[in-house]
C-alpha positions as CSV (number, residue, x, y, z in Angstrom):
1,M,-13.3,-43.7,20.4
2,T,-13.8,-40.6,18.3
3,L,-17.0,-38.5,18.1
4,P,-18.8,-39.3,14.7
5,S,-17.9,-36.9,11.9
6,K,-20.2,-33.8,11.7
7,S,-21.4,-32.5,8.4
8,S,-21.8,-28.7,7.9
9,K,-25.6,-29.1,8.6
10,L,-25.0,-30.9,11.9
11,A,-22.1,-28.7,13.0
12,G,-22.4,-27.8,16.8
13,L,-25.2,-30.3,17.6
14,G,-25.2,-32.3,20.5
15,A,-25.9,-35.8,18.7
16,P,-22.2,-37.1,18.8
17,Y,-22.6,-36.8,22.6
18,L,-25.5,-39.2,22.5
19,A,-23.8,-41.9,20.3
20,N,-21.6,-44.8,20.9
21,N,-20.6,-45.1,24.3
22,F,-21.5,-41.6,25.2
23,A,-25.1,-42.6,24.8
24,P,-27.2,-43.3,28.1
25,I,-28.0,-46.8,29.3
26,E,-31.7,-47.4,29.3
27,A,-32.1,-48.8,32.8
28,E,-30.4,-49.2,36.1
29,T,-28.7,-52.6,36.8
30,T,-28.0,-54.8,39.7
31,A,-25.7,-57.8,39.0
32,F,-24.1,-60.3,41.5
33,N,-21.1,-62.7,41.5
34,L,-19.2,-61.1,38.4
35,E,-16.9,-63.1,36.2
36,V,-13.2,-62.4,37.1
37,T,-10.2,-63.0,34.9
38,G,-7.1,-63.2,37.1
39,H,-7.2,-62.6,40.8
40,I,-8.5,-59.7,43.0
41,P,-6.2,-58.8,45.8
42,K,-8.0,-60.2,49.0
43,V,-7.0,-57.0,50.8
44,L,-9.3,-55.0,48.7
45,T,-12.9,-54.5,50.4
46,G,-15.0,-51.7,49.3
47,R,-16.5,-50.2,46.3
48,L,-15.2,-48.9,43.0
49,L,-17.5,-45.8,42.2
50,R,-18.0,-43.9,39.0
51,I,-20.3,-41.3,37.9
52,G,-21.4,-39.5,34.7
53,P,-24.4,-38.0,32.8
54,N,-27.2,-40.5,31.7
55,P,-30.3,-38.5,30.5
56,A,-33.5,-40.2,32.0
57,V,-35.4,-39.4,29.0
58,A,-34.1,-38.8,25.3
59,P,-32.9,-35.2,25.2
60,D,-33.1,-32.6,22.2
61,P,-30.1,-33.8,20.3
62,V,-29.7,-30.2,19.0
63,R,-29.4,-28.5,22.4
64,Y,-28.0,-31.5,24.6
65,H,-24.5,-31.0,26.4
66,W,-22.4,-33.7,27.5
67,L,-21.8,-32.2,31.0
68,S,-25.4,-31.4,31.6
69,G,-27.4,-34.9,31.7
70,S,-28.7,-36.4,35.0
71,G,-26.2,-38.2,36.8
72,M,-26.1,-42.0,37.2
73,A,-23.7,-43.5,39.9
74,H,-22.0,-46.9,39.2
75,G,-20.3,-49.0,41.8
76,L,-18.4,-52.3,42.0
77,R,-18.2,-54.1,45.3
78,L,-15.1,-56.3,46.2
79,R,-14.5,-58.6,49.0
80,N,-12.5,-61.6,49.7
81,G,-11.2,-61.7,46.4
82,K,-14.5,-61.6,44.7
83,A,-16.6,-59.0,42.8
84,E,-19.7,-59.3,44.8
85,W,-21.9,-57.0,42.9
86,Y,-22.2,-54.1,40.4
87,R,-24.9,-51.5,40.6
88,S,-26.1,-48.5,38.6
89,R,-28.3,-45.9,40.0
90,Y,-29.6,-42.7,39.0
91,V,-28.9,-39.7,41.3
92,R,-32.4,-38.5,41.8
93,D,-32.5,-34.8,40.5
94,S,-35.7,-33.1,39.6
95,S,-35.6,-34.4,36.0
96,V,-35.2,-37.9,37.1
97,V,-38.1,-37.6,39.5
98,T,-40.4,-36.3,36.7
99,A,-39.2,-38.9,34.0
100,L,-39.3,-42.0,36.3
101,H,-42.4,-41.1,38.3
102,V,-40.5,-41.6,41.6
103,L,-40.9,-39.5,44.9
104,P,-38.8,-36.4,45.0
105,L,-35.9,-36.2,47.5
106,G,-36.3,-34.6,50.9
107,G,-33.7,-32.1,52.3
108,P,-33.0,-28.3,51.2
109,G,-32.9,-27.0,47.8
110,E,-36.2,-28.2,46.3
111,N,-36.9,-26.0,43.0
112,R,-33.8,-24.0,43.3
113,R,-30.7,-26.3,43.9
114,D,-32.1,-29.6,42.7
115,G,-30.6,-29.8,39.2
116,S,-28.4,-32.8,37.7
117,V,-25.8,-34.1,40.0
118,N,-23.2,-36.0,37.8
119,T,-19.5,-35.0,38.3
120,N,-18.0,-36.7,41.3
121,F,-18.2,-38.2,44.9
122,T,-16.9,-37.1,48.3
123,S,-17.1,-38.4,51.6
124,V,-18.1,-35.8,54.3
125,G,-18.7,-36.6,58.0
126,G,-18.7,-40.4,57.2
127,K,-21.4,-40.1,54.4
128,L,-21.1,-40.6,50.8
129,Y,-22.3,-37.7,48.4
130,A,-22.7,-37.3,44.6
131,I,-21.5,-33.7,43.8
132,V,-21.7,-31.2,40.9
133,E,-20.6,-27.5,40.5
134,A,-22.5,-24.4,39.7
135,G,-25.4,-24.5,42.1
136,S,-27.0,-27.8,42.7
137,L,-26.6,-29.2,46.1
138,P,-25.0,-32.4,46.9
139,V,-27.0,-35.7,47.1
140,E,-26.4,-38.2,50.0
141,L,-26.3,-41.9,48.6
142,N,-26.5,-45.1,50.8
143,Y,-24.2,-48.1,50.5
144,E,-26.1,-49.4,47.5
145,L,-26.0,-45.9,45.9
146,E,-29.7,-45.2,46.5
147,S,-30.2,-41.4,46.7
148,I,-31.4,-40.4,50.1
149,A,-31.7,-36.6,50.4
150,R,-30.0,-33.3,49.3
151,A,-27.5,-32.0,51.6
152,D,-25.9,-28.7,52.5
153,F,-23.7,-30.2,55.2
154,N,-26.1,-29.3,58.1
155,G,-26.8,-25.8,57.0
156,T,-23.2,-24.9,56.5
157,L,-23.1,-24.5,52.8
158,E,-24.0,-20.8,51.8
159,A,-24.7,-21.7,48.3
160,G,-24.0,-24.7,46.0
161,F,-20.7,-26.8,46.2
162,T,-18.3,-28.1,43.7
163,G,-17.5,-31.2,41.5
164,H,-13.9,-31.1,42.5
165,P,-12.9,-30.8,46.1
166,K,-9.3,-31.5,47.0
167,F,-8.3,-33.3,50.0
168,D,-5.5,-32.2,52.1
169,P,-3.7,-35.2,53.8
170,I,-2.1,-32.8,56.2
171,T,-4.9,-31.0,57.6
172,G,-7.5,-33.6,57.0
173,E,-9.8,-30.8,55.4
174,Q,-11.2,-30.5,51.8
175,H,-10.7,-27.4,49.7
176,A,-13.2,-26.2,47.4
177,L,-13.9,-23.4,44.8
178,T,-17.7,-22.8,44.4
179,Y,-19.2,-20.6,41.6
180,E,-22.7,-20.0,40.0
181,P,-24.6,-17.2,38.4
182,G,-25.4,-14.2,40.6
183,Q,-22.9,-15.4,43.6
184,P,-19.2,-14.5,44.0
185,V,-16.6,-17.4,43.7
186,R,-16.2,-18.8,47.2
187,Y,-13.2,-20.6,48.6
188,V,-14.8,-23.1,51.0
189,T,-13.2,-25.9,53.3
190,V,-15.0,-28.8,54.9
191,D,-13.7,-30.4,57.9
192,Q,-13.7,-34.1,58.9
193,T,-16.9,-33.5,60.8
194,G,-18.8,-32.4,57.6
195,R,-19.0,-28.7,58.5
196,A,-18.4,-26.3,55.6
197,T,-16.6,-22.9,56.3
198,T,-16.6,-20.0,53.6
199,R,-13.1,-18.4,54.0
200,A,-13.2,-16.1,51.1
201,R,-15.6,-14.4,48.7
202,I,-14.0,-13.5,45.4
203,D,-15.7,-10.9,43.3
204,L,-14.7,-11.0,39.6
205,P,-16.0,-9.0,36.8
206,H,-17.6,-12.1,35.2
207,I,-18.7,-15.6,36.1
208,P,-16.0,-18.1,34.7
209,L,-16.1,-21.6,34.7
210,I,-14.1,-23.0,37.7
211,H,-14.2,-26.8,37.5
212,D,-11.2,-27.7,39.8
213,T,-8.6,-26.3,42.1
214,A,-5.3,-27.2,43.5
215,F,-3.4,-26.1,46.8
216,T,0.0,-25.8,48.2
217,A,1.2,-25.3,51.8
218,S,0.7,-21.7,51.4
219,S,-1.9,-21.0,48.6
220,I,-5.1,-22.0,47.1
221,I,-5.0,-21.9,43.2
222,I,-7.8,-19.7,41.6
223,P,-8.1,-20.1,38.0
224,D,-9.8,-17.1,36.1
225,L,-9.8,-18.4,32.5
226,P,-11.7,-17.3,29.3
227,V,-14.8,-19.4,29.6
228,T,-17.6,-17.4,31.1
229,F,-21.4,-17.3,31.5
230,Q,-23.0,-16.3,28.3
231,P,-26.4,-17.7,28.4
232,D,-27.5,-15.5,25.4
233,R,-25.0,-16.8,23.0
234,S,-25.2,-20.5,23.6
235,Q,-26.5,-23.0,21.3
236,A,-26.8,-25.5,24.0
237,R,-28.2,-26.1,27.3
238,F,-25.0,-25.1,28.9
239,P,-24.4,-21.3,29.3
240,W,-20.6,-21.4,29.6
241,L,-18.6,-20.4,26.5
242,W,-15.2,-19.3,25.4
243,D,-14.7,-15.5,25.7
244,E,-12.6,-13.6,23.4
245,R,-13.0,-10.5,25.7
246,R,-11.3,-12.1,28.7
247,D,-7.5,-12.7,29.4
248,S,-6.2,-15.9,31.1
249,R,-4.8,-15.5,34.5
250,I,-4.4,-17.6,37.7
251,G,-4.3,-16.5,41.2
252,L,-2.6,-17.7,44.4
253,L,-5.1,-16.8,47.4
254,P,-3.4,-17.1,50.8
255,R,-4.6,-20.2,52.8
256,N,-6.2,-17.8,55.3
257,G,-8.5,-16.7,52.8
258,N,-7.5,-13.0,52.4
259,A,-8.8,-12.2,49.0
260,E,-7.1,-8.7,49.3
261,N,-3.8,-10.5,49.0
262,I,-4.4,-12.7,46.0
263,Q,-1.4,-12.6,43.7
264,W,-2.4,-12.7,40.0
265,F,-0.2,-14.2,37.1
266,E,-0.9,-13.8,33.4
267,T,-1.2,-17.3,31.8
268,P,-1.1,-18.7,28.2
269,R,-4.5,-18.3,26.6
270,C,-6.2,-21.7,27.2
271,F,-8.6,-23.5,29.5
272,V,-7.9,-25.9,32.3
273,F,-10.6,-28.4,33.7
274,H,-8.1,-30.4,35.9
275,F,-5.0,-29.6,37.9
276,V,-2.7,-32.5,38.6
277,N,-1.0,-31.3,41.8
278,A,0.7,-28.2,43.1
279,Y,3.3,-27.5,45.7
280,D,5.8,-24.5,46.9
281,D,9.4,-24.6,46.2
282,N,11.1,-21.8,48.0
283,H,9.8,-18.6,46.2
284,L,8.3,-20.6,43.3
285,T,4.9,-22.3,43.1
286,I,4.7,-25.3,40.9
287,I,1.4,-26.2,39.2
288,D,1.0,-29.0,37.0
289,L,-2.3,-29.2,34.9
290,I,-4.0,-30.5,31.8
291,R,-4.0,-27.5,29.3
292,H,-6.7,-27.2,26.6
293,P,-6.0,-24.8,23.8
294,R,-9.5,-23.6,23.9
295,M,-13.0,-24.5,25.3
296,F,-16.7,-24.3,24.1
297,D,-15.7,-22.1,21.2
298,R,-16.6,-23.9,18.0
299,D,-18.4,-26.8,19.7
300,H,-21.1,-25.6,22.2
301,N,-22.1,-29.1,23.2
302,G,-19.1,-30.6,24.4
303,P,-15.3,-30.2,25.2
304,N,-14.1,-30.9,21.6
305,E,-11.5,-28.1,20.8
306,G,-8.4,-29.9,20.3
307,A,-6.3,-32.4,22.2
308,P,-5.2,-31.3,25.8
309,T,-1.7,-31.9,27.1
310,L,0.2,-32.2,30.5
311,V,2.2,-29.1,31.3
312,R,3.8,-27.2,34.3
313,W,3.4,-23.6,35.2
314,T,6.1,-22.3,37.5
315,L,5.0,-19.1,39.2
316,N,7.8,-16.9,40.6
317,R,6.1,-15.0,43.4
318,C,8.8,-12.5,43.6
319,S,8.9,-11.4,40.0
320,G,5.5,-12.0,39.4
321,Q,6.4,-14.2,36.2
322,L,4.9,-17.4,34.9
323,T,6.8,-19.8,32.6
324,E,5.1,-22.9,31.0
325,T,6.9,-26.2,30.4
326,Q,5.3,-29.0,28.3
327,L,5.7,-32.4,30.2
328,D,4.2,-34.8,27.8
329,D,2.9,-34.4,24.3
330,H,0.2,-37.1,24.3
331,G,-3.4,-36.0,24.3
332,T,-4.3,-36.7,28.1
333,E,-6.9,-35.8,30.6
334,F,-8.5,-37.0,33.9
335,P,-5.2,-36.9,36.1
336,Q,-4.9,-38.6,39.4
337,I,-2.1,-39.0,42.0
338,N,-1.3,-40.8,45.1
339,G,-3.6,-38.6,47.5
340,R,-0.9,-38.8,50.2
341,F,1.1,-36.2,48.2
342,G,-1.6,-33.7,47.6
343,G,-0.2,-30.2,47.8
344,Q,3.3,-31.6,48.3
345,P,6.4,-32.5,46.0
346,Y,5.5,-35.7,44.3
347,R,6.8,-37.8,41.4
348,F,3.9,-39.9,39.6
349,S,0.7,-39.1,37.9
350,Y,-1.8,-41.2,36.0
351,T,-3.9,-39.9,33.1
352,A,-6.2,-41.4,30.5
353,H,-5.7,-40.6,26.7
354,W,-7.7,-37.8,25.3
355,G,-7.0,-37.1,21.8
356,A,-8.5,-34.6,19.2
357,G,-12.2,-35.4,18.5
358,V,-12.5,-36.6,22.0
359,T,-10.7,-39.8,21.4
360,F,-10.2,-42.3,24.4
361,G,-7.8,-45.1,24.6
362,P,-4.8,-46.3,26.7
363,A,-3.9,-45.1,30.2
364,M,-0.5,-43.3,31.1
365,K,1.7,-43.2,34.0
366,H,3.7,-39.9,34.0
367,D,7.2,-39.8,36.0
368,M,7.2,-36.0,36.8
369,V,11.0,-36.2,37.8
370,R,12.3,-38.1,34.9
371,G,10.0,-36.7,32.3
372,T,9.0,-40.0,31.2
373,T,5.8,-41.8,30.2
374,E,4.6,-45.2,30.3
375,I,1.5,-46.5,28.4
376,H,-0.9,-49.2,29.2
377,D,-2.8,-50.2,26.1
378,Y,-5.9,-52.2,27.1
379,G,-6.1,-53.6,23.8
380,T,-7.9,-53.0,20.4
381,G,-11.1,-51.1,20.7
382,R,-10.7,-50.8,24.6
383,M,-10.7,-47.4,26.1
384,T,-10.3,-46.1,29.5
385,L,-11.3,-42.7,31.2
386,E,-9.9,-41.6,34.6
387,P,-7.5,-44.0,36.2
388,I,-7.7,-44.5,40.0
389,F,-4.7,-44.8,42.2
390,V,-5.3,-47.0,45.1
391,P,-2.1,-47.4,47.7
392,K,-1.4,-50.8,48.8
393,P,-1.6,-51.4,52.5
394,D,1.5,-50.3,54.7
395,S,3.0,-49.0,51.3
396,C,5.9,-46.6,51.5
397,A,6.8,-45.9,47.8
398,E,4.7,-43.4,46.1
399,D,3.6,-45.6,43.5
400,D,3.2,-48.9,45.5
401,G,-0.4,-49.5,44.8
402,W,-3.0,-50.5,42.1
403,I,-4.5,-48.6,39.2
404,F,-8.2,-49.1,38.8
405,S,-10.2,-48.4,35.5
406,Y,-13.6,-48.8,34.2
407,V,-12.6,-50.0,30.5
408,Y,-15.0,-49.8,27.5
409,D,-15.0,-52.7,25.0
410,S,-16.3,-51.4,21.7
411,G,-16.1,-54.8,20.2
412,R,-18.3,-56.3,22.9
413,N,-20.2,-53.2,23.8
414,L,-19.7,-53.9,27.3
415,S,-17.3,-52.5,30.1
416,D,-14.7,-54.3,32.2
417,V,-13.2,-53.1,35.6
418,V,-9.4,-53.7,35.2
419,I,-6.7,-53.6,37.9
420,L,-3.1,-52.8,37.3
421,D,-0.2,-53.1,39.6
422,A,1.0,-49.5,39.4
423,Q,4.7,-50.5,39.5
424,D,4.2,-52.8,36.7
425,F,2.1,-50.2,34.6
426,A,2.6,-51.6,31.1
427,G,2.4,-55.3,32.3
428,E,-0.5,-57.6,32.3
429,P,-3.6,-56.7,34.6
430,V,-3.8,-58.2,38.0
431,A,-7.6,-58.6,37.6
432,T,-10.3,-58.0,35.0
433,I,-13.9,-57.8,36.3
434,H,-16.4,-58.4,33.5
435,L,-19.5,-56.2,33.9
436,P,-23.0,-57.5,32.2
437,V,-23.6,-53.8,30.9
438,R,-21.3,-50.9,29.4
439,V,-20.6,-48.0,31.6
440,P,-21.0,-44.7,29.4
441,F,-18.0,-42.2,29.2
442,G,-18.3,-40.0,32.1
443,F,-16.3,-38.1,34.6
444,H,-15.0,-38.9,38.0
445,G,-14.9,-41.6,40.7
446,G,-12.9,-43.4,43.3
447,W,-12.3,-46.4,45.7
448,V,-14.1,-46.2,48.8
449,A,-12.6,-48.8,51.2
450,D,-14.9,-50.4,53.9
451,Y,-11.9,-49.7,56.1
452,G,-8.3,-48.8,55.5
453,V,-7.1,-46.5,52.6
454,T,-9.5,-44.8,50.5
455,S,-8.7,-42.8,47.1
456,P,-9.5,-40.4,46.0
457,V,-13.0,-40.1,47.6
458,V,-12.1,-38.9,51.1
């Protein structure tokens, strides 16, 4: 799907991000015993989650920004080869409380850190949270995705959190970079008991947008790219814009958090929402990422500055030099890997098509060793966002698992959940679960098993 064309009179407005499958759905949904084509593997017992913006009241189409709407959590529960239920629930931020006349959440952060929470999920200390970056606190959700309370991980978060913690399969901790106006960038870890520890405070001469990070055995990746906090210039309700004054660089922060020893590397001038993975190779650090040519420059209402591509940055820690290699020339975004290989050498990644004009479509499987790409086309008018890799029980091969996707069908104006065999990526789906509603284009999610493997929500 491509954003509707914009005349010069409407250029820069947020209306395209409120149209077609960007548009919010009007009500929460609960549905049981969903229709299935094919066969759901019986070993799958758990929930496939997804989250994205869904304003509770009609926003100002001039000022609306796709990244800013109130969050709505979507969940599909599977058990014994059946799709037992689908639910969508608002994440109860201050705007939802006012618009829907519901009780406010308890917990910390009221009137300060209670903005929209619309980006991702994480599991901390056995509890599920909806999360977001730039200041608002996580919101704890119950099994049916109802909001319970805002949370600061038992008082261990110094400020806000992130929309992109990265799970380390070796240490069992989550790595996060947090940022917000008036605060230093923080490197935070969260252990398996749910305790957050600030390991570094990084003072920068501006406030960059830091959506994601990556890690290796030795380092935490610190992006310092030219999208910065500029509320006086913004035409939308989102104050981060392209900044011609700033250079593009990336830092390697030692895992012990010693910010004085960050090694900085000049990068091509660009913006990065998502890192695929990173790892050390002797004196080299390999970072795979999705590279956008610019961000929030001409379009202040959404991420529409040209097609992003999959590239590799090789950082030579001895020479201080960075080299870039394009790994694939398709427009692509929302990368995922087998989480068992986070921070380590790996072979496969999975992405969704993202073309110029914010165009969605098929899913892709990238062989990072051979340099090849397989494409799964879901059919005419059918579009996926983030594909989720779920390893099969007792799997050994890196790609021995399933790919889950929420797929929008523009012809029916409804969504399905499609399960693929990752080793037969271009083949017929294992199962297609038909939902009674559409799931708007949003951001992130994961498979949360009732027991056993969970990916990528940890």
